[in-house]
BAFI-3210 file (N, C-alpha, C; in Angstrom, 3 decimals, decimal comma, padded with zeros to 6 digits):
// residues 172
n [1|2|3|4|5|6|7|8|9|10|11|12|13|14|15|16|17|18|19|20|21|22|23|24|25|26|27|28|29|30|31|32|33|34|35|36|37|38|39|40|41|42|43|44|45|46|47|48|49|50|51|52|53|54|55|56|57|58|59|60|61|62|63|64|65|66|67|68|69|70|71|72|73|74|75|76|77|78|79|80|81|82|83|84|85|86|87|88|89|90|91|92|93|94|95|96|97|98|99|100|101|102|103|104|105|106|107|108|109|110|111|112|113|114|115|116|117|118|119|120|121|122|123|124|125|126|127|128|129|130|131|132|133|134|135|136|137|138|139|140|141|142|143|144|145|146|147|148|149|150|151|152|153|154|155|156|157|158|159|160|161|162|163|164|165|166|167|168|169|170|171|172]
n.u [-024,696|-021,536|-018,559|-017,217|-019,172|-020,767|-018,990|-018,561|-021,150|-021,535|-019,492|-020,380|-022,592|-021,509|-019,567|-020,895|-021,963|-019,698|-018,546|-020,477|-020,248|-017,640|-018,049|-019,866|-018,255|-016,339|-017,984|-018,962|-016,601|-016,139|-018,305|-017,697|-015,324|-016,269|-017,855|-015,868|-014,463|-016,388|-016,628|-014,012|-013,807|-015,813|-014,738|-012,418|-013,573|-014,787|-012,521|-010,982|-012,691|-012,813|-010,106|-009,427|-011,131|-010,021|-007,475|-008,257|-009,448|-007,228|-005,602|-007,219|-007,138|-004,420|-004,224|-005,886|-004,425|-002,094|-003,181|-003,919|-001,373|-000,382|-002,181|-002,267|-002,675|-004,460|-006,298|-007,460|-008,607|-010,521|-012,305|-012,938|-014,349|-013,929|-011,560|-011,837|-011,489|-013,040|-014,907|-017,152|-018,859|-017,202|-016,874|-019,531|-020,116|-018,256|-019,214|-021,835|-021,179|-019,820|-021,902|-023,563|-021,891|-021,622|-024,285|-024,770|-022,787|-023,659|-026,143|-025,245|-023,785|-025,822|-027,326|-025,403|-024,808|-027,331|-027,799|-025,650|-026,336|-028,642|-027,478|-025,708|-027,560|-028,985|-026,948|-026,367|-028,725|-028,531|-029,566|-029,697|-027,615|-027,571|-024,810|-023,768|-025,529|-025,057|-022,380|-022,711|-024,269|-022,493|-020,424|-021,740|-022,367|-019,826|-018,940|-020,772|-020,067|-017,470|-018,102|-019,554|-017,531|-015,880|-017,539|-017,657|-015,015|-014,783|-016,649|-015,552|-013,170|-014,099|-015,214|-012,925|-011,504|-013,162|-012,915|-010,218|-010,166|-011,732|-010,088|-007,926|-009,177|-009,639|-007,056|-005,957]
n.v [-041,687|-041,085|-039,060|-038,693|-038,987|-036,796|-034,688|-035,088|-034,622|-031,902|-030,823|-031,456|-029,771|-027,223|-026,827|-026,317|-023,812|-022,248|-022,418|-021,060|-018,555|-017,820|-017,649|-015,540|-013,426|-013,323|-012,694|-010,220|-008,754|-008,780|-007,250|-004,790|-004,293|-003,930|-001,660|000,132|000,334|001,643|004,090|005,091|005,364|007,294|009,409|009,895|010,854|013,258|014,578|014,845|016,488|018,843|019,483|020,004|022,172|023,971|024,316|025,559|027,906|029,056|029,540|031,422|033,464|034,106|035,069|037,290|038,766|039,284|040,916|043,075|043,956|044,707|046,717|048,598|050,521|052,704|052,046|049,786|050,872|052,512|050,743|048,205|045,773|044,635|043,356|041,176|037,683|035,294|032,883|031,838|030,008|027,777|027,171|026,669|024,526|022,601|022,305|021,307|018,936|017,639|017,307|015,591|013,329|012,664|012,025|009,850|008,072|007,695|006,445|004,075|003,002|002,560|000,580|-001,482|-001,927|-002,634|-005,017|-006,424|-006,604|-008,166|-010,506|-011,188|-011,541|-013,742|-015,644|-015,822|-016,909|-019,311|-019,848|-020,515|-018,550|-016,297|-015,765|-014,837|-012,858|-010,833|-010,227|-009,355|-007,058|-005,458|-005,217|-003,920|-001,546|-000,498|-000,195|001,722|003,864|004,350|005,036|007,367|008,949|009,136|010,585|012,940|013,787|014,316|016,388|018,386|018,780|019,852|022,238|023,479|023,796|025,595|027,773|028,311|029,072|031,344|032,925|033,191|034,647|036,998|037,877|038,025]
n.w [032,971|031,641|032,006|029,610|027,588|028,166|027,652|024,900|023,979|024,644|023,113|020,553|020,387|020,687|018,679|016,096|016,682|017,154|014,627|013,112|014,307|013,549|010,815|010,724|011,659|009,605|007,407|008,247|008,185|005,423|004,536|005,710|004,347|001,734|002,159|002,900|000,469|-001,072|000,296|000,035|-002,763|-003,167|-001,659|-003,154|-005,517|-004,648|-003,728|-006,112|-007,616|-006,070|-005,937|-008,623|-009,028|-007,218|-008,361|-010,715|-009,715|-008,471|-010,693|-011,999|-010,106|-010,161|-012,781|-012,578|-010,704|-012,183|-014,126|-012,559|-011,776|-014,254|-015,169|-013,102|-010,020|-010,163|-012,190|-011,071|-008,790|-009,941|-011,168|-009,536|-009,630|-012,090|-011,841|-010,261|-009,856|-011,999|-010,677|-009,712|-011,083|-011,128|-008,405|-007,640|-009,313|-008,371|-005,766|-006,238|-007,517|-005,459|-003,612|-005,102|-005,281|-002,554|-001,914|-003,641|-002,752|-000,124|-000,596|-001,799|000,316|002,200|000,872|000,724|003,449|004,431|003,047|004,083|006,816|006,612|005,633|007,736|009,789|008,833|008,856|011,571|012,515|011,321|008,872|005,316|003,211|000,550|-000,874|-003,231|-004,010|-002,122|-002,711|-005,326|-004,958|-003,487|-005,362|-007,483|-006,223|-005,739|-008,383|-009,318|-007,722|-008,652|-011,270|-010,856|-009,763|-012,001|-013,739|-012,300|-012,459|-015,211|-015,486|-013,853|-015,186|-017,613|-016,637|-015,600|-017,949|-019,321|-017,606|-017,917|-020,626|-020,464|-018,887|-020,629|-022,646|-021,257|-020,815|-023,372]
ca.u [-023,874|-020,169|-018,005|-016,840|-020,373|-021,185|-018,045|-018,853|-022,432|-021,293|-018,654|-021,252|-023,487|-020,738|-018,824|-021,639|-022,111|-018,396|-018,383|-021,361|-019,645|-016,516|-018,637|-020,445|-017,143|-015,772|-018,956|-018,946|-015,379|-016,348|-019,227|-016,928|-014,379|-017,050|-018,227|-014,649|-014,210|-017,361|-016,260|-012,762|-014,123|-016,541|-013,788|-011,565|-014,360|-014,913|-011,179|-010,611|-013,538|-012,399|-008,724|-009,469|-011,759|-009,013|-006,471|-008,884|-009,584|-005,892|-005,202|-007,992|-006,614|-003,125|-004,506|-006,412|-003,313|-001,238|-003,914|-003,786|000,007|-000,211|-003,012|-001,914|-003,595|-005,507|-007,318|-008,152|-009,418|-011,662|-013,257|-012,396|-015,090|-013,358|-010,343|-012,160|-011,419|-014,300|-014,812|-018,456|-019,329|-016,326|-017,198|-020,881|-020,012|-017,561|-020,137|-022,899|-020,576|-019,559|-023,189|-023,988|-021,059|-021,989|-025,597|-024,607|-022,018|-024,548|-027,108|-024,538|-023,463|-027,048|-027,642|-024,418|-024,970|-028,602|-027,565|-024,744|-027,098|-029,490|-026,596|-025,251|-028,714|-029,268|-025,881|-026,523|-029,859|-028,205|-030,310|-028,817|-027,424|-027,186|-023,596|-023,578|-026,335|-024,347|-021,206|-023,189|-024,680|-021,283|-019,709|-022,471|-022,230|-018,472|-018,893|-021,512|-019,265|-016,392|-018,728|-019,858|-016,253|-015,441|-018,368|-017,228|-013,731|-015,040|-017,358|-014,589|-012,229|-014,777|-015,335|-011,585|-011,175|-013,928|-012,310|-008,935|-010,478|-012,206|-008,907|-007,171|-009,905|-009,418|-005,657|-005,706]
ca.v [-041,045|-040,828|-037,741|-038,678|-038,758|-035,402|-033,831|-035,240|-033,967|-030,455|-030,534|-031,525|-028,606|-025,981|-026,685|-025,587|-022,407|-021,620|-022,296|-019,962|-017,319|-017,496|-017,264|-014,207|-012,477|-013,210|-011,965|-008,828|-008,156|-008,576|-006,114|-003,576|-004,084|-003,359|-000,297|000,921|000,614|002,645|005,375|005,554|005,826|008,551|010,433|010,244|011,678|014,603|015,157|015,260|017,620|020,042|019,777|020,652|023,485|024,798|024,676|026,513|029,171|029,602|030,085|032,646|034,485|034,521|035,882|038,552|039,482|039,778|042,015|044,198|044,435|045,348|047,911|049,578|050,784|053,653|051,314|048,911|051,717|053,057|049,678|047,019|044,562|044,064|042,625|039,998|036,467|034,586|031,561|031,452|028,776|026,685|026,828|026,083|023,211|021,698|022,033|020,422|017,633|017,039|016,881|014,412|012,188|012,286|011,375|008,544|007,226|007,357|005,447|002,812|002,472|002,046|-000,697|-002,485|-002,251|-003,342|-006,382|-007,046|-006,933|-009,320|-011,671|-011,550|-012,046|-015,095|-016,542|-016,021|-017,804|-020,596|-020,008|-020,402|-017,180|-016,170|-014,967|-014,201|-011,637|-009,826|-009,810|-008,610|-005,746|-004,704|-004,924|-002,895|-000,282|-000,007|000,249|002,974|004,918|004,676|005,722|008,731|009,650|009,419|011,683|014,139|014,194|014,904|017,651|019,344|019,068|020,779|023,526|024,054|024,194|026,829|028,850|028,630|029,814|032,680|033,667|033,523|035,725|038,223|038,302|038,319]
ca.w [031,948|032,069|031,678|028,181|026,781|028,398|026,913|023,471|023,728|024,679|021,951|019,380|020,375|020,651|017,423|015,059|017,087|016,915|013,171|012,690|014,799|012,667|009,529|010,922|011,733|008,257|006,575|008,711|007,649|003,988|004,388|006,026|003,254|000,635|002,552|002,834|-000,945|-001,525|000,905|-000,578|-004,117|-003,027|-001,215|-004,294|-006,428|-004,061|-003,710|-007,469|-008,014|-005,357|-006,316|-009,934|-008,845|-006,553|-009,359|-011,623|-008,993|-008,280|-011,990|-012,236|-009,193|-010,694|-013,962|-012,079|-010,081|-013,270|-014,749|-011,632|-011,886|-015,553|-015,307|-012,085|-008,920|-010,563|-012,946|-010,129|-007,914|-010,683|-011,485|-008,862|-009,972|-013,309|-011,512|-009,460|-010,672|-012,263|-010,079|-009,165|-011,727|-010,710|-007,014|-007,620|-009,950|-007,444|-004,661|-006,712|-007,765|-004,145|-003,062|-005,857|-004,891|-001,189|-001,937|-004,295|-001,842|000,994|-001,065|-001,983|001,641|002,806|000,219|001,123|004,865|004,598|002,578|005,041|008,033|006,285|005,531|009,084|010,537|008,355|009,306|013,012|012,702|010,722|007,625|004,152|002,745|-000,856|-000,835|-004,528|-004,039|-001,343|-003,480|-006,487|-004,473|-003,147|-006,602|-008,231|-005,488|-005,991|-009,778|-009,473|-007,092|-009,590|-012,393|-010,403|-009,647|-013,362|-014,231|-011,584|-013,014|-016,520|-015,297|-013,317|-016,266|-018,521|-015,959|-015,547|-019,312|-019,587|-016,812|-018,569|-021,850|-020,057|-018,453|-021,842|-023,320|-020,503|-021,001|-024,796]
c.u [-022,476|-019,686|-017,693|-018,054|-020,888|-020,289|-018,324|-020,167|-022,271|-020,486|-019,496|-022,187|-022,717|-020,060|-019,621|-021,816|-020,811|-018,180|-019,249|-020,792|-018,479|-017,016|-019,231|-019,333|-016,544|-016,704|-019,018|-017,731|-015,530|-017,276|-018,483|-015,904|-015,084|-017,423|-017,013|-014,318|-015,134|-016,990|-014,997|-013,013|-014,871|-015,623|-012,891|-012,311|-014,497|-013,561|-010,778|-011,408|-013,057|-010,958|-008,691|-010,091|-010,768|-007,927|-007,012|-009,009|-008,230|-005,374|-005,930|-007,497|-005,264|-003,307|-005,003|-005,298|-002,374|-001,880|-003,825|-002,388|000,219|-000,950|-002,707|-003,034|-004,738|-006,639|-008,135|-009,074|-010,646|-012,717|-012,786|-013,095|-014,492|-012,142|-010,591|-012,096|-012,796|-014,170|-016,125|-018,932|-018,505|-016,673|-018,555|-020,847|-019,345|-018,468|-021,219|-022,374|-020,313|-020,848|-023,670|-023,204|-021,412|-023,318|-025,472|-023,852|-022,870|-025,561|-026,451|-024,180|-024,696|-027,406|-026,699|-024,602|-026,264|-028,444|-026,662|-025,454|-027,999|-028,664|-026,155|-026,388|-029,038|-028,204|-025,986|-027,648|-029,593|-028,974|-029,341|-028,788|-027,019|-026,009|-023,402|-024,349|-025,637|-023,127|-021,617|-023,596|-023,463|-020,522|-020,420|-022,378|-020,858|-018,358|-019,621|-020,764|-018,117|-016,936|-019,036|-018,577|-015,719|-016,224|-017,966|-015,939|-013,921|-015,687|-016,400|-013,585|-012,831|-014,854|-013,980|-011,163|-011,882|-013,310|-010,988|-009,154|-010,930|-011,027|-008,057|-007,849|-009,698|-008,008|-005,445|-006,626]
c.v [-040,824|-039,480|-037,644|-038,407|-037,325|-034,449|-033,910|-034,549|-032,443|-030,033|-030,511|-030,324|-027,293|-025,773|-026,000|-024,100|-021,647|-021,417|-021,162|-018,615|-016,878|-017,025|-015,858|-013,152|-012,262|-012,412|-010,495|-008,088|-007,866|-007,388|-004,810|-003,259|-003,456|-001,913|000,623|001,282|001,694|004,021|005,933|006,076|007,159|009,682|010,862|011,128|013,106|015,307|015,671|016,477|018,903|020,439|020,514|022,041|024,447|025,243|025,743|027,887|029,834|030,215|031,381|033,778|034,991|035,425|037,257|039,393|040,051|040,972|043,264|044,795|045,209|046,681|048,982|049,830|051,708|052,942|050,420|049,723|052,250|051,991|048,364|045,715|043,877|043,189|041,423|038,756|035,821|033,177|031,045|030,131|027,570|026,224|026,143|024,670|022,198|021,333|021,048|019,015|016,910|016,522|015,614|013,170|011,727|011,537|009,969|007,579|006,785|006,292|004,078|002,175|001,880|000,692|-001,790|-002,903|-003,015|-004,804|-007,131|-007,460|-008,131|-010,601|-012,134|-012,124|-013,479|-016,077|-016,819|-017,016|-019,189|-020,870|-019,925|-018,964|-017,206|-015,205|-014,221|-012,890|-010,519|-009,313|-008,967|-007,196|-004,885|-004,308|-003,839|-001,550|000,328|000,520|001,569|004,126|005,329|005,427|007,169|009,543|010,025|010,579|012,997|014,676|014,864|016,273|018,729|019,736|020,052|022,169|024,224|024,545|025,493|028,005|029,278|029,434|031,225|033,533|034,076|034,661|037,048|038,783|038,811|039,318]
c.w [032,492|031,533|030,182|027,292|026,959|027,606|025,419|023,097|023,676|023,448|020,681|019,265|020,185|019,287|016,316|015,396|016,833|015,415|012,630|013,102|013,931|011,312|009,607|010,949|010,348|007,351|006,962|008,193|006,159|003,724|004,650|004,945|002,055|000,934|002,481|001,387|-001,480|-000,980|000,262|-001,992|-004,085|-002,614|-002,362|-005,284|-005,927|-004,071|-005,090|-007,910|-007,354|-005,678|-007,655|-009,843|-008,180|-007,515|-010,302|-010,964|-008,767|-009,574|-012,304|-011,340|-009,676|-011,903|-013,550|-011,461|-011,135|-013,965|-013,879|-011,728|-013,178|-015,625|-014,268|-011,096|-009,336|-011,291|-012,021|-009,229|-008,640|-010,988|-010,844|-009,244|-011,195|-013,015|-010,597|-010,344|-010,831|-011,705|-009,558|-009,758|-011,290|-009,294|-006,931|-008,217|-009,020|-006,270|-005,084|-006,960|-006,441|-003,519|-003,774|-005,440|-003,482|-001,161|-002,522|-003,385|-000,654|000,602|-001,222|-000,638|002,318|002,204|000,699|002,579|005,123|004,180|003,558|006,316|007,778|006,232|006,912|009,922|010,130|008,848|010,800|013,293|012,131|009,454|006,454|003,647|001,287|-000,911|-002,145|-004,600|-003,272|-002,099|-004,677|-006,080|-004,166|-004,406|-007,392|-007,531|-005,743|-007,413|-009,959|-008,815|-008,012|-010,794|-012,043|-010,290|-011,028|-013,961|-013,584|-012,197|-014,376|-016,391|-014,790|-014,392|-017,266|-017,914|-015,897|-016,919|-019,673|-018,845|-017,431|-019,838|-021,508|-019,606|-019,651|-022,602|-022,594|-020,738|-022,419|-025,300]
res [x|x|x|x|x|x|x|x|x|x|x|x|x|x|x|x|x|x|x|x|x|x|x|x|x|x|x|x|x|x|x|x|x|x|x|x|x|x|x|x|x|x|x|x|x|x|x|x|x|x|x|x|x|x|x|x|x|x|x|x|x|x|x|x|x|x|x|x|x|x|x|x|x|x|x|x|x|x|x|x|x|x|x|x|x|x|x|x|x|x|x|x|x|x|x|x|x|x|x|x|x|x|x|x|x|x|x|x|x|x|x|x|x|x|x|x|x|x|x|x|x|x|x|x|x|x|x|x|x|x|x|x|x|x|x|x|x|x|x|x|x|x|x|x|x|x|x|x|x|x|x|x|x|x|x|x|x|x|x|x|x|x|x|x|x|x|x|x|x|x|x|x]
***
């Protein structure tokens, strides 16, 4: 055997491995991109829920403070509980919404990562991979995270509206 045939033989064996390696890296990047989208959507849902709850609580505190200023120290000293802002429902709702979003996001991440590991394992072994299935799983996970975030936003908006009405009833 001459050197040229050995080099060609090694080249023929190495090139498919390198191609598979590049494919694995690209697929891994796609899985991480999908997971990142799911995490970002989940974070946005939690952020919006807690932001709206914070705004609602701040408004209730301002209303309570104005009531204290109007009624005076004697009235507050005689019945301090009446001047506490109503925020329990808002806080509980924001907490429950956050828990729901975290659970949903975690489930979506597990599905996406499991599918990604199966895809990467198949590519490493050189088996055919159903790419459409992986993309479909990632897309459905992203859609469900956005749907959950939308539901969270609506729920927080309703809670904030109720808190605003309650504050208006207290003032008026």
